[in-house]
N, C-alpha and C positions, 0 to 999 in steps of 0.2 A: 112249688111249696109243699104239695102233698107228698111228692116223692122224697123230699128232704126229711119230712117228719117220719115217714116210714123207715128211712135209713137210720135215723137217729134212734127210733124205737128198737130197730134191729141191733144197733150198737149197744144200747142199754141192756137188751136181753142177753147178748153174748157176753157182755161184761159181768152180768149177774152170774152166768154160768161159771166164769172164771173164779168167782169168789164163793160159789155154792159149797155147802157142807163144811163151812169153816176152813176151806182150803187156803194154803199160803198163796198170796197174790203172785201171779206170774206176770211181771211187768212187760217183758218182751212180747208175750202172747197178746196182752191188752193193746200194746202199741200197734201190733200187726192188725188186730181186729179194727182198731180205730182208723188206720190207714185205709183198710179195705172199705170200711163204711164211707169214709170221706171220698174215696175214688168213685164209689157208687153214686153218691150224691152229685158229684160233678158230672158224671156221665149222663145221669137221668135229667139233670138240669139242661145240659146241652141238647139232649133229644127233645125235651119240652120246648126249648127256645127255637130250635130249628122247625119244629112242627107249628109253633105259634107264628113264626115269621112267614112260613109258607101260607098259612091260613090268612094272615094279615095281607100278604101280597095279593092273594086271590081276591079278597074283599076289596082292596084298593083298586084293583083292575076293574072290577065290576062298577065301582063308584065313578071311575074315570069315564067308562062307557056311558054311564047315566048322565054325567056332566056334559059330555059332548052332544048328547041328544036333547039337553034342556034348552028352552028358549025363554023361560020365565026368569026375569032378573031377580025376583025375590028368592027363588030356590037356589039360583047361582050364588047369591049373597050368603046363604046359609053355609054352603060348601066352602066359600072363600073365607068365611070367618071362623068356622068351627071344625072343619075336618082335621083329624089327627095326622093325616098323611100330607106331607108338604107338596108332593107332586099333584095330588088331587086338588089341593088349594090353588096351586099355580095354574092348573088347567081351568079352574073356575074363574080365577082372576083374569086370565087371558081372554075371557069372553065378556068381561064387564066393560061398561062405558060410564058408569056413575063416578064422576070425578071425586066426589066427597068420600065415597067408599074406597076408591083407589088410593086416595091420599092417606086414609086411615091404615090400609094394608101396607103401603109403602113405608110408613113411619113406624108401624108397630109389629108387623109380623116377625116372628123370631127367626125365620129362615131367609137367608140372603137371596136365594134364587127366587122365592116368591116376591120379595121386595123388588128385585130387578124387573120381574114381569109387570108388576104394578107401575113402576117408574116409566117403563116403555110406553104406557098408555096415558100417562099424565100430560096435560097440556099447559097447566098453570106454571108460568116461568118463575114466579116467586117461590112456589113449593119446590120446583126443581132446583132452584138456587139453594134453598135450605137443605135439601137432601145432598146436593153436590158438596156442600161445605161440611155437613155434620154427620152423615151416616158413617158408622164405624167400619163398614166393609168397603174396600177399595173398588170392587167390581160394581157395587151399587152406585158409588160416587161417579165412576166412569160412565155408567149408563145414563146418569142424570146429566153429566157434562155433554154427552152426545146430543142432547136435546136443547141445550142452552144457545142463545143467540147474542146475549149481551157481551160485547167485546171487552169492556173494562172488567167485567166479572170473570170472563175466560182468562184474561191476562193475570188477574189476581190469583186464580186457582193454579194457573201454570207456574206461578212463582212460589206459591206457598204450600201446595198439597205435598204430603209426605211420600205419596206413592208415585213412582216414576211413570207408570202407565197412565195414571190420571193426568199427570202433567203433560205427557205426550199428546193425549187426546185433546186437552185444552189448547195446546199450541196448534194442533192440526186444524182446530175449528176457528182459529184466528184469521181474519181477513184484513183487519186494520193494519196498514203498512207501518205506521208509527210504532205500534207494539211489536210487530214482526222484526223490524230493524233493531229495536232495542234488545230483543231476545237473541238475534243472530250475532250481535256484537258482545253481549254481556252475560248470557246465561252460562252457568258452569258446566252444564251437561252437553258434551259434544254431540250426542245423538239428536238433541233438540236443535242445536245449531245446524247440523247436517240436514235435518228435516226441512228447515226453512230455506237453506241454500238451494235445495233441490227445486224450489219453485221460483227462485229469483231470476230476473232478467236484467236488472240494473248492472251494466258492465263496470262502471266505476266502483260500485259497492262490492261486486264480485272480486275485482282486482284488489281492493282493500282487504277483503277476507283472506285471499290467497297469501298476501304479504304478512298479515298480522295474526291470523288464528293460530293457536298453539297446537291444534290437533291436525295430524297429517291427513286423516280421512276427510275432514271438513275442507281442508285446502284442496284436496284432489277433486272433491265434489264441486267446488267453486270453479276449478279449471275446466271441468266438464261443461259448465254453463257459459263459459266465455266464448264469444264468437269473434271478437275483435282480433284480427291477425297481428296487429302491432303489439298488442298486449301479450298475446301468446308468445311472440318472438322474444319480447323482453323477459318473460318468465323462463323460457327455454334457455336463455343465456345467463340469467342472473339469480334465479331462485336458489336458495340454499338447500332446498328439499329435493333430492334426486327424483322422488316419485312425481313431484310437480313438474320438474324439467322434462322427464320422460313423457308425461301426459301432454305437456305443451308441444313437444316435438311431434307427437302423434297427431295432434289436431291442426298443425300448420299446413298451409297449402304447399303441396310438394313442388309445384312449378315455380313458385315465387321465392322460395327460401333454400335453394340448393347450396348457396354459399354458407348459410348458417349450419346446414346439415354436415357439410364438409368440415367446418370448424369443430362441430360437436363430436364427430367421429374421431377426430385426431386428438382432441384435448379434454373432453369431459372426463372427470375422475370416476364416474359411475359406469360400470360395464353395461348396466341395463339401459342407461340413456344412450350410450354409444351404439348398442345393438338396435335401439329404436331408430336412431339416425341412419344406420346402415340401410335399413329397409326403406327409408324415405329418399335415398339417393337415386338419381337417374342412372340405372345400371349401364346403359349404353355409353353415357358420357363419362363415367367414372370407373372404367375397368382397371386403370392403372392404380387408382386409389384403393379400390377393393382388393386388388392383388397384394398391395402393400399391407393393408389391414389383415388380410388372411395369413400373412407370414409373421407379422410383428406385434400385433396387439397382444397384450398380456393375458387376456381372457380367452379361453378356449371357445366359449360360447360366441363371443364377438367374431373370432376368427372363422368359425364354422358358418356364422351368418354371412360373413363377407364371401366365403367360398360358395355358399348357396346362391349368391347373387351374381357370381362370375358367369360369363357366357361360354367359357371354355368347356366344351362337351366332356372332355376327359375328366376335368376337375369336378364337374357336376356329377358324373357317373360314380366317381370315387367317394365323394364326400356328402352328397345329398342323403344317402342312406345312413351315414353316421350321424348326421345332424338330426334326422327324424327319429332315430332309435336311441342313440346314446344320450342325447340331450333332452329327451322327454321322459317324464315319469311313467308313461304308459308302456314303455318297452320292457319286456320281461328280461330276467337275468339271462336266459338262454339266448334270446335274440341279441342282447348286448354282446355276449361272447362271440356269437356268429358274426356280428357286425365288425368287431375288432379284428377277427381273423381275416375278414375280407378286405380290410384296409391295407393299402400298399405300405411299404416301409417308410412312412412319413414320421420321422422321429419327433418332431415338435408336438404333434397331436398325441402320439403314444406316450410321450413324456408327461403331458398334462394329465392324461388318464391314469397313468401309473402313480402319479403323485397325489391326485385329488379325488378319484372316484371313491364313493362311500363303501362300495362293495369290494371286499378283499379279493374275491374271485376275479372280478374285472381287473383289479390292479395287477394280479398275478399274470393274467392273460396278456396284458400290455407289457409287463416286464419281460415275458418270454419273447416278445417281438422286438424288444429294444436292443440296440447295439451301442448307443451313446454311453460311453464309460462314465462321463460326469453325472448323467442322470441315474445310472445304475448305482453309482457310489452314493448319491444323495438318498435313494430309496433304501439301500442296504444299511445306511447309518441311521435313517430317521423315521422309516415307516413304523407305525405303532404296533403292527402285527408281526410276530416272529416269523411266520411262514412266508410272508411277502419279502421280508428282509433276507430270508434264506434263498429264495429264488433269485433275488438280485445278486446276492453274494456269490452264487455259483457261476455267474457270468462275468465276474470281475477279473481283470488281469493287471490291476494296479497294486503293486506290492505295498506302497505307502498306505493306501486306503485299507488294505487288509490288516496291516499292522495297527492302524487306528481302531478298527473294529475290535480286534483282539484286546486292545487296551480299554475300550470304552463301553462296549455292549454289555448290558446287564444280564443277558441270557447266556448261560453256560454253554448250551448247545451251539449257539451262533459263534461264540468265541472258539470252541473246539473246531468247528468246520472251517472257520477263517484260518486258524493255525494249520490245519491239515492242507488247505488249499495253498497257503503260503509255502509250506514245507515241500509240496510236490509241484511248485510253480514251474520249475524248469523241465518237469517231465512232460511227456506227450499228453495233450489235453484229451479227455474222454470223448469218444465218438458221440455224435448227436443221439444215436439210438440208446446209448448207455446213460445219458443225462437224466432221463426220467426214472430209470431204475435206481440210480444212485440217490436221487431225491427221495424216492419211495423208502429206501433203506434208512435215510436220515430221519424222515418223518416218523417211521415206525419206532426208531430208537428214541426219538423225542417223546412219543406217546408213552413208552415204557418208563422213561424217566419221570414223567408227570404222574403216572400211576404210583411209582415208588414214593414220590414226594407226598402224595395224598395219603399213603398208608402210614407214613411216619407220624 
């Protein structure tokens, strides 16, 4: 305040100078002086505030040390009631046992953290009930709920409190099975239902939840708790949720349900369920089936899983590396490229990679290894990236496909290159060592065209 008055006096003095000797008022000069004085006020106020805060912090630290050394309840009460610093009050409250004083602090202190500390030391269930229902702060209510034992009251709070964490704490404290079953069947919050399911053992109730709950995570948690093999087999075959079927397959006894796994591998519509069933098959007894799946399943992941289970040492050596690198997120881009280069000319797997890998560099590498004209045509016509289409185009020898690309591709460069390839189709194909250099020329031309388009 003193610095503000000094600055204002300074402003008044400077203003007086502007108007001295009957001079014509200089408005701009006055505004500059006013701005300078205001900035000075703000700067000095900040300095004073920082200095005051530092002094207050040091004094508060000293009072905390004093509180920690006190054993006299009367002196602790003074700190708990009157200290201006909330942390000092909380430290004093944490050393109090007087239930009446704790009740007063829990209901009246303006700081939520101080009230929480008081609530943690209160034993009166009636008072805890009042606080759990009425305190305006959710953390204080949650702290009170943690100390409640009345099951009906906990159920009421779990249904009616506006804060999700208070409700979760109330449900967690419930031990009455009637209330718990009511919540797991009827509560709208899937997290609460899942929390209760995690502690259930009733197999019939768990089966009912798997069949009827609308949330997939709740259903999966219920499957995790089911131990009855007949129930798991039914779910593996009949559940509409593929995540439930997959989890049921994983939990089935491998020795008793080989027939079910065979049926699942062949017919389940979800690739993730089929993959789980592949790993449950007895590999020694199902080599023929695994070989069939490795060649014909529509999912690359399922095919590679089947290859992984085959006992043929050549197949294992060729594809186990691909399975571990290409089909896992942990594989780096470089390792994926190396893995593809190491794969023998297995067109089915390369076709899947060329069509579906998210990385265009991986797709290009697969395209360079492809010889299947049908797959190359598909990639040349449909890949979303012009460069991948270009690599596929340069390997095409189908004149009809080239004509279709000229007619339909929206990229002018692709159309030009398709026309050039069609024009020279009957000429001698470029040597493999000139293939890369030709593509480099095309790519450079494409970059120049894109720069020109950006400049327009």
